[in-house]
N, CA, C, O and CB atoms as a CASP TS submission, in Angstrom:
PFRMAT TS
TARGET T0000
AUTHOR 0000-0000-0000
METHOD Language model
MODEL 1
PARENT N/A
ATOM      1  N   MET     1     -34.939 -24.250  -4.489  1.00  0.00           N
ATOM      2  CA  MET     1     -33.957 -23.398  -5.161  1.00  0.00           C
ATOM      3  C   MET     1     -34.095 -23.546  -6.679  1.00  0.00           C
ATOM      4  O   MET     1     -34.303 -24.646  -7.189  1.00  0.00           O
ATOM      5  CB  MET     1     -32.514 -23.757  -4.707  1.00  0.00           C
ATOM      6  N   ILE     2     -33.980 -22.459  -7.367  1.00  0.00           N
ATOM      7  CA  ILE     2     -34.093 -22.453  -8.828  1.00  0.00           C
ATOM      8  C   ILE     2     -32.746 -22.832  -9.440  1.00  0.00           C
ATOM      9  O   ILE     2     -31.708 -22.308  -9.036  1.00  0.00           O
ATOM     10  CB  ILE     2     -34.559 -21.058  -9.346  1.00  0.00           C
ATOM     11  N   ASN     3     -32.764 -23.728 -10.398  1.00  0.00           N
ATOM     12  CA  ASN     3     -31.572 -24.121 -11.125  1.00  0.00           C
ATOM     13  C   ASN     3     -31.137 -22.952 -12.007  1.00  0.00           C
ATOM     14  O   ASN     3     -31.961 -22.387 -12.726  1.00  0.00           O
ATOM     15  CB  ASN     3     -31.827 -25.406 -11.973  1.00  0.00           C
ATOM     16  N   ASP     4     -29.849 -22.579 -11.964  1.00  0.00           N
ATOM     17  CA  ASP     4     -29.368 -21.437 -12.751  1.00  0.00           C
ATOM     18  C   ASP     4     -29.481 -21.657 -14.256  1.00  0.00           C
ATOM     19  O   ASP     4     -29.310 -20.714 -15.028  1.00  0.00           O
ATOM     20  CB  ASP     4     -27.931 -21.143 -12.397  1.00  0.00           C
ATOM     21  N   VAL     5     -29.763 -22.879 -14.685  1.00  0.00           N
ATOM     22  CA  VAL     5     -29.980 -23.136 -16.103  1.00  0.00           C
ATOM     23  C   VAL     5     -31.353 -22.611 -16.513  1.00  0.00           C
ATOM     24  O   VAL     5     -31.571 -22.285 -17.680  1.00  0.00           O
ATOM     25  CB  VAL     5     -29.858 -24.649 -16.414  1.00  0.00           C
ATOM     26  N   ASN     6     -32.264 -22.530 -15.573  1.00  0.00           N
ATOM     27  CA  ASN     6     -33.640 -22.118 -15.849  1.00  0.00           C
ATOM     28  C   ASN     6     -33.869 -20.659 -15.459  1.00  0.00           C
ATOM     29  O   ASN     6     -34.855 -20.327 -14.802  1.00  0.00           O
ATOM     30  CB  ASN     6     -34.626 -23.023 -15.103  1.00  0.00           C
ATOM     31  N   ILE     7     -32.936 -19.790 -15.877  1.00  0.00           N
ATOM     32  CA  ILE     7     -33.053 -18.359 -15.582  1.00  0.00           C
ATOM     33  C   ILE     7     -32.793 -17.546 -16.843  1.00  0.00           C
ATOM     34  O   ILE     7     -32.227 -18.043 -17.818  1.00  0.00           O
ATOM     35  CB  ILE     7     -32.068 -17.945 -14.460  1.00  0.00           C
ATOM     36  N   SER     8     -33.212 -16.303 -16.804  1.00  0.00           N
ATOM     37  CA  SER     8     -32.910 -15.337 -17.858  1.00  0.00           C
ATOM     38  C   SER     8     -32.416 -14.065 -17.196  1.00  0.00           C
ATOM     39  O   SER     8     -32.850 -13.713 -16.099  1.00  0.00           O
ATOM     40  CB  SER     8     -34.159 -15.057 -18.760  1.00  0.00           C
ATOM     41  N   LYS     9     -31.504 -13.376 -17.873  1.00  0.00           N
ATOM     42  CA  LYS     9     -30.979 -12.115 -17.355  1.00  0.00           C
ATOM     43  C   LYS     9     -31.209 -11.011 -18.377  1.00  0.00           C
ATOM     44  O   LYS     9     -31.074 -11.212 -19.584  1.00  0.00           O
ATOM     45  CB  LYS     9     -29.472 -12.240 -17.015  1.00  0.00           C
ATOM     46  N   HIS    10     -31.560  -9.843 -17.858  1.00  0.00           N
ATOM     47  CA  HIS    10     -31.718  -8.652 -18.689  1.00  0.00           C
ATOM     48  C   HIS    10     -31.032  -7.500 -17.961  1.00  0.00           C
ATOM     49  O   HIS    10     -31.291  -7.269 -16.780  1.00  0.00           O
ATOM     50  CB  HIS    10     -33.241  -8.333 -18.974  1.00  0.00           C
ATOM     51  N   ALA    11     -30.164  -6.780 -18.659  1.00  0.00           N
ATOM     52  CA  ALA    11     -29.396  -5.693 -18.054  1.00  0.00           C
ATOM     53  C   ALA    11     -30.211  -4.405 -17.990  1.00  0.00           C
ATOM     54  O   ALA    11     -30.991  -4.097 -18.891  1.00  0.00           O
ATOM     55  CB  ALA    11     -28.106  -5.456 -18.839  1.00  0.00           C
ATOM     56  N   VAL    12     -30.010  -3.654 -16.895  1.00  0.00           N
ATOM     57  CA  VAL    12     -30.723  -2.389 -16.681  1.00  0.00           C
ATOM     58  C   VAL    12     -29.784  -1.362 -16.060  1.00  0.00           C
ATOM     59  O   VAL    12     -28.691  -1.697 -15.602  1.00  0.00           O
ATOM     60  CB  VAL    12     -31.966  -2.601 -15.777  1.00  0.00           C
ATOM     61  N   THR    13     -30.226  -0.110 -16.052  1.00  0.00           N
ATOM     62  CA  THR    13     -29.422   0.980 -15.501  1.00  0.00           C
ATOM     63  C   THR    13     -29.637   1.197 -14.010  1.00  0.00           C
ATOM     64  O   THR    13     -28.780   1.771 -13.338  1.00  0.00           O
ATOM     65  CB  THR    13     -29.726   2.249 -16.231  1.00  0.00           C
ATOM     66  N   HIS    14     -30.775   0.745 -13.486  1.00  0.00           N
ATOM     67  CA  HIS    14     -31.099   0.962 -12.062  1.00  0.00           C
ATOM     68  C   HIS    14     -31.856  -0.257 -11.549  1.00  0.00           C
ATOM     69  O   HIS    14     -32.688  -0.803 -12.274  1.00  0.00           O
ATOM     70  CB  HIS    14     -31.949   2.275 -11.857  1.00  0.00           C
ATOM     71  N   PRO    15     -31.594  -0.699 -10.324  1.00  0.00           N
ATOM     72  CA  PRO    15     -32.251  -1.901  -9.808  1.00  0.00           C
ATOM     73  C   PRO    15     -33.782  -1.837  -9.796  1.00  0.00           C
ATOM     74  O   PRO    15     -34.439  -2.868  -9.947  1.00  0.00           O
ATOM     75  CB  PRO    15     -31.769  -2.161  -8.424  1.00  0.00           C
ATOM     76  N   LYS    16     -34.354  -0.652  -9.621  1.00  0.00           N
ATOM     77  CA  LYS    16     -35.825  -0.566  -9.580  1.00  0.00           C
ATOM     78  C   LYS    16     -36.450  -0.925 -10.928  1.00  0.00           C
ATOM     79  O   LYS    16     -37.629  -1.272 -10.992  1.00  0.00           O
ATOM     80  CB  LYS    16     -36.264   0.847  -9.167  1.00  0.00           C
ATOM     81  N   LYS    17     -35.671  -0.843 -11.994  1.00  0.00           N
ATOM     82  CA  LYS    17     -36.165  -1.230 -13.318  1.00  0.00           C
ATOM     83  C   LYS    17     -36.492  -2.720 -13.370  1.00  0.00           C
ATOM     84  O   LYS    17     -37.361  -3.138 -14.135  1.00  0.00           O
ATOM     85  CB  LYS    17     -35.131  -0.881 -14.396  1.00  0.00           C
ATOM     86  N   CYS    18     -35.801  -3.522 -12.560  1.00  0.00           N
ATOM     87  CA  CYS    18     -36.068  -4.966 -12.525  1.00  0.00           C
ATOM     88  C   CYS    18     -37.496  -5.230 -12.069  1.00  0.00           C
ATOM     89  O   CYS    18     -38.200  -6.039 -12.673  1.00  0.00           O
ATOM     90  CB  CYS    18     -35.070  -5.686 -11.590  1.00  0.00           C
ATOM     91  N   ARG    19     -37.921  -4.565 -11.028  1.00  0.00           N
ATOM     92  CA  ARG    19     -39.282  -4.740 -10.516  1.00  0.00           C
ATOM     93  C   ARG    19     -40.294  -4.244 -11.551  1.00  0.00           C
ATOM     94  O   ARG    19     -41.342  -4.862 -11.741  1.00  0.00           O
ATOM     95  CB  ARG    19     -39.466  -3.984  -9.170  1.00  0.00           C
ATOM     96  N   GLU    20     -39.982  -3.131 -12.219  1.00  0.00           N
ATOM     97  CA  GLU    20     -40.885  -2.603 -13.244  1.00  0.00           C
ATOM     98  C   GLU    20     -41.067  -3.606 -14.386  1.00  0.00           C
ATOM     99  O   GLU    20     -42.182  -3.817 -14.864  1.00  0.00           O
ATOM    100  CB  GLU    20     -40.348  -1.269 -13.793  1.00  0.00           C
ATOM    101  N   ILE    21     -39.968  -4.217 -14.817  1.00  0.00           N
ATOM    102  CA  ILE    21     -40.031  -5.214 -15.889  1.00  0.00           C
ATOM    103  C   ILE    21     -40.831  -6.429 -15.426  1.00  0.00           C
ATOM    104  O   ILE    21     -41.682  -6.935 -16.158  1.00  0.00           O
ATOM    105  CB  ILE    21     -38.606  -5.641 -16.328  1.00  0.00           C
ATOM    106  N   ALA    22     -40.556  -6.891 -14.218  1.00  0.00           N
ATOM    107  CA  ALA    22     -41.270  -8.057 -13.676  1.00  0.00           C
ATOM    108  C   ALA    22     -42.768  -7.799 -13.628  1.00  0.00           C
ATOM    109  O   ALA    22     -43.563  -8.657 -14.014  1.00  0.00           O
ATOM    110  CB  ALA    22     -40.753  -8.405 -12.269  1.00  0.00           C
ATOM    111  N   ASP    23     -43.151  -6.631 -13.160  1.00  0.00           N
ATOM    112  CA  ASP    23     -44.572  -6.288 -13.070  1.00  0.00           C
ATOM    113  C   ASP    23     -45.214  -6.155 -14.451  1.00  0.00           C
ATOM    114  O   ASP    23     -46.335  -6.616 -14.664  1.00  0.00           O
ATOM    115  CB  ASP    23     -44.749  -4.988 -12.290  1.00  0.00           C
ATOM    116  N   ARG    24     -44.511  -5.530 -15.378  1.00  0.00           N
ATOM    117  CA  ARG    24     -45.060  -5.288 -16.718  1.00  0.00           C
ATOM    118  C   ARG    24     -45.299  -6.584 -17.489  1.00  0.00           C
ATOM    119  O   ARG    24     -46.323  -6.733 -18.156  1.00  0.00           O
ATOM    120  CB  ARG    24     -44.123  -4.389 -17.510  1.00  0.00           C
ATOM    121  N   TYR    25     -44.349  -7.527 -17.398  1.00  0.00           N
ATOM    122  CA  TYR    25     -44.439  -8.743 -18.202  1.00  0.00           C
ATOM    123  C   TYR    25     -44.881  -9.971 -17.407  1.00  0.00           C
ATOM    124  O   TYR    25     -45.027 -11.054 -17.974  1.00  0.00           O
ATOM    125  CB  TYR    25     -43.112  -9.018 -18.838  1.00  0.00           C
ATOM    126  N   GLY    26     -45.095  -9.810 -16.105  1.00  0.00           N
ATOM    127  CA  GLY    26     -45.544 -10.930 -15.285  1.00  0.00           C
ATOM    128  C   GLY    26     -44.465 -11.969 -15.025  1.00  0.00           C
ATOM    129  O   GLY    26     -44.767 -13.137 -14.777  1.00  0.00           O
ATOM    130  N   TRP    27     -43.205 -11.546 -15.082  1.00  0.00           N
ATOM    131  CA  TRP    27     -42.094 -12.459 -14.848  1.00  0.00           C
ATOM    132  C   TRP    27     -41.756 -12.499 -13.363  1.00  0.00           C
ATOM    133  O   TRP    27     -41.987 -11.524 -12.648  1.00  0.00           O
ATOM    134  CB  TRP    27     -40.862 -12.039 -15.670  1.00  0.00           C
ATOM    135  N   LYS    28     -41.209 -13.627 -12.890  1.00  0.00           N
ATOM    136  CA  LYS    28     -40.814 -13.768 -11.491  1.00  0.00           C
ATOM    137  C   LYS    28     -39.356 -13.324 -11.335  1.00  0.00           C
ATOM    138  O   LYS    28     -38.442 -13.967 -11.849  1.00  0.00           O
ATOM    139  CB  LYS    28     -41.002 -15.240 -11.003  1.00  0.00           C
ATOM    140  N   LEU    29     -39.157 -12.221 -10.621  1.00  0.00           N
ATOM    141  CA  LEU    29     -37.817 -11.699 -10.365  1.00  0.00           C
ATOM    142  C   LEU    29     -37.195 -12.488  -9.223  1.00  0.00           C
ATOM    143  O   LEU    29     -37.752 -12.548  -8.127  1.00  0.00           O
ATOM    144  CB  LEU    29     -37.858 -10.176 -10.032  1.00  0.00           C
ATOM    145  N   LEU    30     -36.032 -13.095  -9.481  1.00  0.00           N
ATOM    146  CA  LEU    30     -35.342 -13.875  -8.459  1.00  0.00           C
ATOM    147  C   LEU    30     -34.353 -13.030  -7.667  1.00  0.00           C
ATOM    148  O   LEU    30     -34.262 -13.135  -6.444  1.00  0.00           O
ATOM    149  CB  LEU    30     -34.622 -15.045  -9.097  1.00  0.00           C
ATOM    150  N   ARG    31     -33.619 -12.194  -8.385  1.00  0.00           N
ATOM    151  CA  ARG    31     -32.612 -11.361  -7.718  1.00  0.00           C
ATOM    152  C   ARG    31     -32.094 -10.305  -8.697  1.00  0.00           C
ATOM    153  O   ARG    31     -32.363 -10.350  -9.897  1.00  0.00           O
ATOM    154  CB  ARG    31     -31.434 -12.235  -7.180  1.00  0.00           C
ATOM    155  N   VAL    32     -31.346  -9.357  -8.140  1.00  0.00           N
ATOM    156  CA  VAL    32     -30.671  -8.326  -8.928  1.00  0.00           C
ATOM    157  C   VAL    32     -29.178  -8.478  -8.663  1.00  0.00           C
ATOM    158  O   VAL    32     -28.751  -8.547  -7.510  1.00  0.00           O
ATOM    159  CB  VAL    32     -31.184  -6.867  -8.563  1.00  0.00           C
ATOM    160  N   GLU    33     -28.391  -8.529  -9.726  1.00  0.00           N
ATOM    161  CA  GLU    33     -26.944  -8.675  -9.605  1.00  0.00           C
ATOM    162  C   GLU    33     -26.261  -7.440 -10.180  1.00  0.00           C
ATOM    163  O   GLU    33     -26.776  -6.815 -11.107  1.00  0.00           O
ATOM    164  CB  GLU    33     -26.453  -9.958 -10.324  1.00  0.00           C
ATOM    165  N   THR    34     -25.111  -7.093  -9.634  1.00  0.00           N
ATOM    166  CA  THR    34     -24.326  -5.989 -10.193  1.00  0.00           C
ATOM    167  C   THR    34     -23.459  -6.522 -11.331  1.00  0.00           C
ATOM    168  O   THR    34     -23.068  -7.690 -11.342  1.00  0.00           O
ATOM    169  CB  THR    34     -23.443  -5.312  -9.093  1.00  0.00           C
ATOM    170  N   THR    35     -23.169  -5.641 -12.287  1.00  0.00           N
ATOM    171  CA  THR    35     -22.308  -5.989 -13.416  1.00  0.00           C
ATOM    172  C   THR    35     -21.067  -5.104 -13.368  1.00  0.00           C
ATOM    173  O   THR    35     -20.926  -4.263 -12.480  1.00  0.00           O
ATOM    174  CB  THR    35     -23.062  -5.825 -14.779  1.00  0.00           C
ATOM    175  N   LYS    36     -20.186  -5.299 -14.316  1.00  0.00           N
ATOM    176  CA  LYS    36     -18.990  -4.457 -14.419  1.00  0.00           C
ATOM    177  C   LYS    36     -19.167  -3.345 -15.446  1.00  0.00           C
ATOM    178  O   LYS    36     -18.250  -2.556 -15.674  1.00  0.00           O
ATOM    179  CB  LYS    36     -17.777  -5.307 -14.784  1.00  0.00           C
ATOM    180  N   SER    37     -20.331  -3.278 -16.061  1.00  0.00           N
ATOM    181  CA  SER    37     -20.623  -2.266 -17.070  1.00  0.00           C
ATOM    182  C   SER    37     -20.791  -0.894 -16.416  1.00  0.00           C
ATOM    183  O   SER    37     -21.335  -0.783 -15.317  1.00  0.00           O
ATOM    184  CB  SER    37     -21.889  -2.643 -17.863  1.00  0.00           C
ATOM    185  N   LYS    38     -20.327   0.130 -17.095  1.00  0.00           N
ATOM    186  CA  LYS    38     -20.485   1.494 -16.585  1.00  0.00           C
ATOM    187  C   LYS    38     -21.868   2.064 -16.900  1.00  0.00           C
ATOM    188  O   LYS    38     -22.289   3.038 -16.276  1.00  0.00           O
ATOM    189  CB  LYS    38     -19.407   2.400 -17.173  1.00  0.00           C
ATOM    190  N   ILE    39     -22.565   1.482 -17.842  1.00  0.00           N
ATOM    191  CA  ILE    39     -23.882   1.988 -18.235  1.00  0.00           C
ATOM    192  C   ILE    39     -24.996   1.083 -17.720  1.00  0.00           C
ATOM    193  O   ILE    39     -25.874   1.536 -16.985  1.00  0.00           O
ATOM    194  CB  ILE    39     -23.972   2.114 -19.760  1.00  0.00           C
ATOM    195  N   LEU    40     -24.967  -0.176 -18.096  1.00  0.00           N
ATOM    196  CA  LEU    40     -25.973  -1.144 -17.629  1.00  0.00           C
ATOM    197  C   LEU    40     -25.390  -1.843 -16.402  1.00  0.00           C
ATOM    198  O   LEU    40     -24.813  -2.926 -16.503  1.00  0.00           O
ATOM    199  CB  LEU    40     -26.359  -2.194 -18.765  1.00  0.00           C
ATOM    200  N   LYS    41     -25.550  -1.209 -15.252  1.00  0.00           N
ATOM    201  CA  LYS    41     -24.849  -1.611 -14.030  1.00  0.00           C
ATOM    202  C   LYS    41     -25.467  -2.793 -13.298  1.00  0.00           C
ATOM    203  O   LYS    41     -24.870  -3.305 -12.350  1.00  0.00           O
ATOM    204  CB  LYS    41     -24.788  -0.461 -13.105  1.00  0.00           C
ATOM    205  N   PHE    42     -26.660  -3.243 -13.718  1.00  0.00           N
ATOM    206  CA  PHE    42     -27.356  -4.308 -12.995  1.00  0.00           C
ATOM    207  C   PHE    42     -27.943  -5.329 -13.962  1.00  0.00           C
ATOM    208  O   PHE    42     -28.341  -4.990 -15.077  1.00  0.00           O
ATOM    209  CB  PHE    42     -28.464  -3.721 -12.111  1.00  0.00           C
ATOM    210  N   ASP    43     -27.991  -6.573 -13.523  1.00  0.00           N
ATOM    211  CA  ASP    43     -28.686  -7.640 -14.233  1.00  0.00           C
ATOM    212  C   ASP    43     -29.892  -8.050 -13.416  1.00  0.00           C
ATOM    213  O   ASP    43     -29.781  -8.329 -12.223  1.00  0.00           O
ATOM    214  CB  ASP    43     -27.751  -8.855 -14.494  1.00  0.00           C
ATOM    215  N   CYS    44     -31.035  -8.084 -14.056  1.00  0.00           N
ATOM    216  CA  CYS    44     -32.243  -8.628 -13.438  1.00  0.00           C
ATOM    217  C   CYS    44     -32.227 -10.123 -13.749  1.00  0.00           C
ATOM    218  O   CYS    44     -32.074 -10.514 -14.906  1.00  0.00           O
ATOM    219  CB  CYS    44     -33.576  -7.917 -13.975  1.00  0.00           C
ATOM    220  N   VAL    45     -32.380 -10.940 -12.742  1.00  0.00           N
ATOM    221  CA  VAL    45     -32.380 -12.387 -12.925  1.00  0.00           C
ATOM    222  C   VAL    45     -33.814 -12.878 -12.735  1.00  0.00           C
ATOM    223  O   VAL    45     -34.387 -12.770 -11.651  1.00  0.00           O
ATOM    224  CB  VAL    45     -31.392 -13.096 -11.923  1.00  0.00           C
ATOM    225  N   PHE    46     -34.378 -13.418 -13.812  1.00  0.00           N
ATOM    226  CA  PHE    46     -35.760 -13.880 -13.807  1.00  0.00           C
ATOM    227  C   PHE    46     -35.818 -15.395 -13.910  1.00  0.00           C
ATOM    228  O   PHE    46     -34.918 -16.031 -14.458  1.00  0.00           O
ATOM    229  CB  PHE    46     -36.546 -13.240 -14.952  1.00  0.00           C
ATOM    230  N   GLU    47     -36.890 -15.962 -13.375  1.00  0.00           N
ATOM    231  CA  GLU    47     -37.113 -17.398 -13.472  1.00  0.00           C
ATOM    232  C   GLU    47     -37.585 -17.747 -14.874  1.00  0.00           C
ATOM    233  O   GLU    47     -38.457 -17.075 -15.425  1.00  0.00           O
ATOM    234  CB  GLU    47     -38.138 -17.870 -12.419  1.00  0.00           C
ATOM    235  N   GLY    48     -37.011 -18.794 -15.451  1.00  0.00           N
ATOM    236  CA  GLY    48     -37.455 -19.310 -16.744  1.00  0.00           C
ATOM    237  C   GLY    48     -36.904 -18.549 -17.935  1.00  0.00           C
ATOM    238  O   GLY    48     -36.052 -17.670 -17.804  1.00  0.00           O
ATOM    239  N   ASP    49     -37.414 -18.915 -19.097  1.00  0.00           N
ATOM    240  CA  ASP    49     -37.017 -18.292 -20.358  1.00  0.00           C
ATOM    241  C   ASP    49     -37.894 -17.071 -20.589  1.00  0.00           C
ATOM    242  O   ASP    49     -39.093 -17.199 -20.833  1.00  0.00           O
ATOM    243  CB  ASP    49     -37.132 -19.295 -21.549  1.00  0.00           C
ATOM    244  N   THR    50     -37.297 -15.892 -20.512  1.00  0.00           N
ATOM    245  CA  THR    50     -38.056 -14.654 -20.695  1.00  0.00           C
ATOM    246  C   THR    50     -37.586 -13.953 -21.959  1.00  0.00           C
ATOM    247  O   THR    50     -36.386 -13.837 -22.209  1.00  0.00           O
ATOM    248  CB  THR    50     -37.903 -13.721 -19.466  1.00  0.00           C
ATOM    249  N   GLN    51     -38.527 -13.495 -22.742  1.00  0.00           N
ATOM    250  CA  GLN    51     -38.217 -12.740 -23.951  1.00  0.00           C
ATOM    251  C   GLN    51     -39.182 -11.571 -24.048  1.00  0.00           C
ATOM    252  O   GLN    51     -40.377 -11.707 -23.785  1.00  0.00           O
ATOM    253  CB  GLN    51     -38.301 -13.640 -25.222  1.00  0.00           C
ATOM    254  N   PHE    52     -38.650 -10.433 -24.426  1.00  0.00           N
ATOM    255  CA  PHE    52     -39.507  -9.273 -24.626  1.00  0.00           C
ATOM    256  C   PHE    52     -40.357  -9.491 -25.871  1.00  0.00           C
ATOM    257  O   PHE    52     -39.891 -10.110 -26.827  1.00  0.00           O
ATOM    258  CB  PHE    52     -38.666  -7.974 -24.750  1.00  0.00           C
ATOM    259  N   PRO    53     -41.580  -9.003 -25.883  1.00  0.00           N
ATOM    260  CA  PRO    53     -42.440  -9.149 -27.063  1.00  0.00           C
ATOM    261  C   PRO    53     -41.815  -8.472 -28.280  1.00  0.00           C
ATOM    262  O   PRO    53     -41.163  -7.434 -28.161  1.00  0.00           O
ATOM    263  CB  PRO    53     -43.836  -8.560 -26.790  1.00  0.00           C
ATOM    264  N   ASN    54     -42.024  -9.070 -29.443  1.00  0.00           N
ATOM    265  CA  ASN    54     -41.555  -8.490 -30.691  1.00  0.00           C
ATOM    266  C   ASN    54     -42.735  -7.758 -31.323  1.00  0.00           C
ATOM    267  O   ASN    54     -43.583  -8.367 -31.975  1.00  0.00           O
ATOM    268  CB  ASN    54     -40.970  -9.589 -31.658  1.00  0.00           C
ATOM    269  N   TYR    55     -42.777  -6.462 -31.124  1.00  0.00           N
ATOM    270  CA  TYR    55     -43.896  -5.670 -31.633  1.00  0.00           C
ATOM    271  C   TYR    55     -43.812  -5.444 -33.137  1.00  0.00           C
ATOM    272  O   TYR    55     -44.780  -4.978 -33.737  1.00  0.00           O
ATOM    273  CB  TYR    55     -43.950  -4.338 -30.922  1.00  0.00           C
ATOM    274  N   GLN    56     -42.685  -5.760 -33.758  1.00  0.00           N
ATOM    275  CA  GLN    56     -42.531  -5.609 -35.198  1.00  0.00           C
ATOM    276  C   GLN    56     -43.026  -6.832 -35.950  1.00  0.00           C
ATOM    277  O   GLN    56     -43.273  -6.759 -37.153  1.00  0.00           O
ATOM    278  CB  GLN    56     -41.083  -5.346 -35.544  1.00  0.00           C
ATOM    279  N   GLU    57     -43.173  -7.949 -35.261  1.00  0.00           N
ATOM    280  CA  GLU    57     -43.613  -9.182 -35.886  1.00  0.00           C
ATOM    281  C   GLU    57     -44.991  -8.995 -36.512  1.00  0.00           C
ATOM    282  O   GLU    57     -45.914  -8.501 -35.864  1.00  0.00           O
ATOM    283  CB  GLU    57     -43.635 -10.326 -34.864  1.00  0.00           C
ATOM    284  N   GLY    58     -45.120  -9.383 -37.749  1.00  0.00           N
ATOM    285  CA  GLY    58     -46.407  -9.291 -38.413  1.00  0.00           C
ATOM    286  C   GLY    58     -46.704  -7.931 -39.020  1.00  0.00           C
ATOM    287  O   GLY    58     -47.768  -7.758 -39.614  1.00  0.00           O
ATOM    288  N   ASN    59     -45.805  -6.954 -38.896  1.00  0.00           N
ATOM    289  CA  ASN    59     -46.015  -5.632 -39.468  1.00  0.00           C
ATOM    290  C   ASN    59     -45.554  -5.662 -40.922  1.00  0.00           C
ATOM    291  O   ASN    59     -44.354  -5.614 -41.190  1.00  0.00           O
ATOM    292  CB  ASN    59     -45.253  -4.532 -38.655  1.00  0.00           C
ATOM    293  N   LYS    60     -46.479  -5.740 -41.848  1.00  0.00           N
ATOM    294  CA  LYS    60     -46.150  -5.879 -43.264  1.00  0.00           C
ATOM    295  C   LYS    60     -45.947  -4.539 -43.961  1.00  0.00           C
ATOM    296  O   LYS    60     -45.628  -4.506 -45.149  1.00  0.00           O
ATOM    297  CB  LYS    60     -47.235  -6.648 -43.966  1.00  0.00           C
ATOM    298  N   ASP    61     -46.126  -3.438 -43.242  1.00  0.00           N
ATOM    299  CA  ASP    61     -45.967  -2.118 -43.842  1.00  0.00           C
ATOM    300  C   ASP    61     -44.508  -1.721 -43.993  1.00  0.00           C
ATOM    301  O   ASP    61     -44.189  -0.800 -44.744  1.00  0.00           O
ATOM    302  CB  ASP    61     -46.690  -1.086 -43.016  1.00  0.00           C
ATOM    303  N   GLU    62     -43.622  -2.405 -43.286  1.00  0.00           N
ATOM    304  CA  GLU    62     -42.201  -2.015 -43.328  1.00  0.00           C
ATOM    305  C   GLU    62     -41.399  -2.947 -44.175  1.00  0.00           C
ATOM    306  O   GLU    62     -40.190  -2.765 -44.318  1.00  0.00           O
ATOM    307  CB  GLU    62     -41.612  -1.970 -41.939  1.00  0.00           C
TER
END
């Protein structure tokens, strides 16, 4: 069992987005949880510390 301290959550509008995110970034999806939000209705629960890439990092033109 995964310790809940070693998880990351990212909110989405539809549960299938969780699988898309997991596949795109190579993250291990543990489960999908519902939220109380009217817009971002689901939380994707991933194993470990997950962060989206910062594509602005290193861009000196801005």
